[in-house]
C-alpha positions in Angstrom: 15.1 9.2 11.9 12.0 7.3 10.9 10.0 7.6 7.7 6.3 8.2 7.4 4.5 5.8 9.7 7.8 3.9 9.9 9.1 1.9 12.8 12.6 0.7 13.4 13.0 -2.8 12.0 12.1 -5.0 14.9 14.8 -7.5 16.0 14.0 -11.1 15.6 13.3 -13.0 18.8 13.5 -16.8 19.3 9.7 -16.9 19.5 9.4 -15.2 16.1 11.7 -17.5 14.3 11.2 -20.9 12.9 14.1 -23.4 13.2 16.7 -22.7 10.6 15.8 -19.1 10.1 18.6 -16.5 10.1 18.5 -13.1 11.8 18.2 -11.2 8.5 15.1 -13.2 7.6 16.7 -15.4 4.9 15.9 -19.1 5.2 18.7 -20.8 7.1 19.1 -23.7 4.7 20.9 -21.4 2.2 24.6 -21.4 2.5 26.7 -18.2 2.5 26.8 -16.6 -0.9 23.7 -18.5 -2.0 21.4 -15.4 -1.8 21.5 -12.8 -4.5 21.3 -9.3 -3.1 20.0 -7.7 -6.3 17.3 -8.6 -8.8 16.4 -7.5 -12.3 16.0 -3.7 -12.6 12.5 -4.0 -13.9 11.4 -5.9 -10.7 10.1 -3.4 -8.1 9.0 -5.9 -5.5 10.0 -9.6 -5.2 8.9 -11.8 -2.3 10.3 -15.3 -2.2 8.6 -17.8 0.1 8.0 -15.2 2.7 6.6 -16.0 6.1 5.9 -13.5 8.9 5.3 -15.1 12.3 4.2 -13.3 15.4 3.1 -14.8 18.7 3.1 -18.3 17.1 0.8 -17.2 14.3 1.7 -16.8 10.6 0.5 -13.4 9.5 1.9 -14.3 6.0 2.7 -17.9 5.1 5.1 -18.9 2.3 4.1 -16.0 0.1 5.9 -15.5 -3.2 4.9 -12.5 -5.3 6.6 -10.0 -7.7 5.7 -6.8 -9.5 7.3 -4.8 -12.3 7.8 -1.1 -12.5 5.0 -0.4 -15.1 2.4 -2.4 -13.2 -0.5 -1.2 -11.0 -1.6 -3.7 -8.4 -4.6 -4.0 -6.2 -4.3 -6.2 -3.1 -7.7 -7.5 -2.0 -8.7 -9.5 1.1 -10.8 -9.6 4.2 -9.8 -8.4 7.7 -6.9 -10.5 9.0 -5.8 -11.6 5.5 -2.3 -10.1 5.9 -2.7 -7.0 3.8 -1.2 -4.7 6.5 1.7 -7.0 7.1 2.4 -7.1 3.4 2.5 -3.3 3.2 4.9 -3.2 6.2 7.2 -5.6 4.3 7.2 -3.8 1.0 7.6 -0.4 2.7 10.8 -1.6 4.4 9.3 -1.4 7.9 9.5 -5.1 8.7 11.7 -8.1 8.2 10.2 -11.5 7.2 10.6 -14.3 9.7 11.5 -16.6 6.8 12.2 -16.0 3.1 13.6 -12.9 1.3 12.2 -9.5 0.3 13.7 -7.5 -2.6 12.6 -3.9 -3.0 13.7 -1.6 -5.9 16.5 -4.0 -6.7 17.8 -4.3 -3.1 17.4 -7.1 -0.6 15.9 -6.1 2.7 18.5 -7.0 5.3 21.4 -6.2 3.0 20.7 -2.5 2.5 20.4 0.6 4.7 16.6 0.9 5.0 17.0 4.7 5.7 18.2 5.0 2.2 15.6 2.7 0.8 12.5 4.2 2.5 12.6 7.6 0.8 12.2 5.8 -2.5 8.8 4.5 -1.4 5.7 6.6 -0.9 3.1 5.5 1.6 -0.3 6.6 2.7 -2.2 5.0 5.6 -4.5 5.7 8.4 -1.6 5.2 10.8 0.3 8.0 9.1 -2.8 10.3 9.1 -3.1 9.8 12.9 0.4 11.1 13.3 -0.1 14.4 11.4 -0.5 17.3 13.9 -4.0 18.8 13.6 -2.5 22.3 13.5 0.0 21.5 10.7 -0.4 23.6 7.6 -1.2 21.6 4.4 1.7 22.9 2.4 4.1 22.0 5.2 2.7 18.5 5.4 3.5 18.0 1.8 7.0 19.6 1.5 8.3 18.2 4.8 8.2 14.8 3.1 11.6 15.8 1.6 13.0 15.5 5.1 11.0 12.4 6.0 9.5 14.2 9.0 6.0 15.1 10.2 5.6 18.6 11.7 7.7 21.4 10.2 10.2 22.8 12.6 13.2 24.9 11.4 13.7 23.3 8.0 14.0 25.7 5.1 12.7 24.7 1.6 13.9 25.8 -1.8 11.5 27.5 -4.2 11.6 24.3 -6.3 10.2 22.3 -3.4 7.4 24.7 -2.8 6.6 24.8 -6.5 6.4 21.0 -6.6 4.2 20.9 -3.5 1.8 23.4 -5.2 1.8 21.3 -8.4 1.0 18.1 -6.5 -1.8 19.7 -4.5 -3.2 21.0 -7.7 -3.0 17.6 -9.4 -5.1 16.2 -6.6 -7.6 19.0 -6.6 -6.7 20.5 -3.2 -4.4 23.5 -4.2 -6.9 25.9 -2.5 -6.2 24.2 0.8 -2.5 24.9 0.9 -2.7 27.3 3.9 -5.4 25.4 5.8 -4.8 23.4 8.9 -4.9 19.7 8.6 -7.5 19.4 11.4 -10.0 21.5 9.4 -10.0 19.2 6.4 -12.7 16.7 5.4 -11.7 13.0 5.3 -11.5 13.1 1.5 -9.3 16.2 1.6 -7.0 14.6 4.1 -6.6 11.5 1.9 -5.6 13.7 -1.1 -3.2 15.7 0.9 -1.5 12.5 2.1 -1.2 11.3 -1.5 0.4 14.6 -2.5 2.9 14.2 0.4 3.7 10.6 -0.7 4.5 11.8 -4.2 6.6 14.7 -3.0 9.9 12.7 -3.1 9.2 11.4 -6.6 9.1 7.8 -5.3 9.7 4.7 -7.4 6.9 2.8 -5.6 3.7 4.2 -4.2 1.7 2.3 -1.6 -1.9 3.3 -0.9 -3.5 1.6 2.2 -7.3 1.8 1.8 -7.3 5.3 0.3 -11.1 5.4 -0.1 -12.0 4.1 3.4 -14.3 6.5 5.3 -15.2 8.6 2.2 -18.7 9.4 1.2 -19.8 8.5 -2.3 -18.8 11.8 -3.9 -15.4 11.8 -2.2 -14.8 8.2 -3.2 -15.6 8.8 -6.8 -13.5 11.9 -7.0 -10.5 10.2 -5.5 -10.8 7.1 -7.7 -11.0 9.3 -10.8 -7.7 11.0 -9.7 -6.1 7.6 -9.0 -7.2 6.4 -12.4 -5.4 9.4 -13.9 -2.3 8.6 -11.9 -2.4 4.9 -13.0 -2.5 6.1 -16.7 0.5 8.3 -16.3 3.6 6.5 -17.8 5.8 8.6 -15.5 3.9 7.6 -12.3 5.6 5.2 -9.9 4.6 1.6 -9.6 1.4 1.4 -7.6 0.0 -0.9 -5.0 -3.5 -0.2 -3.7 -4.9 -2.2 -0.7 -8.7 -2.4 -0.3 -11.5 -4.7 0.9 -13.8 -3.7 -1.9 -13.7 -4.4 -5.7 -15.8 -1.2 -6.1 -12.7 0.8 -5.0 -10.4 -0.5 -7.8 -9.7 2.5 -10.1 -9.8 2.0 -13.9 -6.3 1.5 -15.2 -5.1 -0.9 -12.5 -3.6 -3.9 -14.2 -3.0 -6.7 -11.7 -4.4 -8.2 -8.5 -3.2 -10.2 -5.5 -6.0 -11.9 -3.5 -5.1 -12.8 0.1 -6.8 -15.0 2.7 -5.3 -16.0 6.1 -1.9 -14.9 5.0 -1.8 -16.9 1.8 -2.3 -16.0 -1.8 -5.5 -17.2 -3.3 -4.6 -15.9 -6.8 -2.2 -13.4 -8.4 -1.8 -12.0 -11.8 -3.6 -10.0 -14.5 -6.7 -8.3 -13.0 -9.1 -9.7 -15.6 -7.7 -13.3 -15.0 -7.7 -13.1 -11.2 -10.9 -11.2 -10.5 -13.4 -14.0 -10.8 -16.5 -15.0 -8.8 -14.8 -18.2 -7.8 -11.6 -16.5 -6.6 -13.5 -13.8 -4.7 -15.7 -16.4 -3.1 -12.7 -18.2 -1.8 -11.0 -15.0 -0.7 -14.0 -13.6 1.3 -15.4 -16.9 2.3 -18.9 -16.4 0.8 -20.4 -16.9 -2.7 -20.4 -13.6 -4.6 -21.7 -12.2 -7.9 -19.3 -10.1 -9.8 -20.3 -7.5 -12.3 -18.4 -5.2 -14.7 -19.9 -1.8 -15.7 -18.5 1.5 -16.7 -14.9 0.2 -16.4 -15.6 -0.7 -12.8 -16.2 -3.8 -10.8 -19.1 -4.4 -8.4 -19.7 -7.4 -6.1 -22.7 -8.6 -4.1 -23.8 -11.7 -2.3 -24.7 -14.5 -4.7 -27.7 -15.6 -2.5 -29.6 -12.7 -1.0 -31.0 -12.9 2.5 -34.3 -14.8 1.9 -36.0 -12.7 4.6 -35.0 -9.4 3.3 -37.2 -7.0 1.3 -36.3 -3.7 -0.5 -37.8 -1.8 2.4 -35.4 -3.4 4.9 -32.4 -1.5 3.6 -31.1 1.3 5.8 
C-alpha cells in the first residue's frame, strides 16, 4: 500500500549512483557499523551531505540540514531549486543517491517506510490530483487513517468521525463535510487536504505550496489558519514550501533557501531572510520589506520603461 502521493522507493541504478555509493544511499566510504541508525529524539529531520542524482544531474547537491520538533520551517527557492526533491526525501518517498537521511529518529534505508510514512502528513498538488472528484469531503479526511484515497468498505469509529469534524472545523470548512471534492473552490480544497494531513496526528507536517492558485482572500484566510497552527505548541513540526516570501505565515521560525540544489542559507528566519540572500537565491536584486508581521519582496530596480498604467 502507498501513502498519500507516495511512490515505492525507487531502486538505485548504476546511472543514478556515483562511484562509492551504496544501494541504501549511504556514502560508500563508511565502513560497516560506521553509520548511526538513530539520532537525538528532538531532531525531526536530519540530512547529512545528501545528493540526489537523476539522469546525470544533481537535483540536490551535498545538502546538510536539520530541524527540531518545535521548529516551523519555510523552504524558499525558484523553480528547479530542488524543493520538490527535498519534500520527496523528507516524506520518505525517495532515497538519496549519496548521504544519509534521518526522519523522526529513523534512518531512511534502515526502517520500514510503510511504518514511517503515516507519521508524516503531506499536502501537495500531486495528492490533490489523485483525489476522486466525487469523493465526499468527510471521507477524504477520515480515510487518511487507512492511508488510502477513495473510501471503499472501510468502517470508521465514532472517534475518527469526530476528529474529522473537529479538523474540518479548525480549518473553517466544517460546513463542507458532505460536499463532493469536485464542487469545492481551490481554497476549500487546500484546507480539506490539510485536515486530511492532520488526521493521523502526524509528528511532521509538510505543506507543498499551500497558497498556490488561491485568490487574495483565499490566500489570506489560509495563511491566518496556518499561523494559528504554527502557534499551537501541540502542532507537529512544520515545513512549508513556497516561491514567495509573502506566503510565509506569521509564527514560522526558520528558513532554508535553495538554488540549483544547494543551500544558499539556513537558520533563523530573521537571520536568513535578507535582501542579499534572496537576491542570490532568485538570481535578481530584490527589495525586502517587513510590515504587519509579514514579508514582502519586489525587484530592486523597476523596469525603467514601465509606468503605473502599464500594470495588468
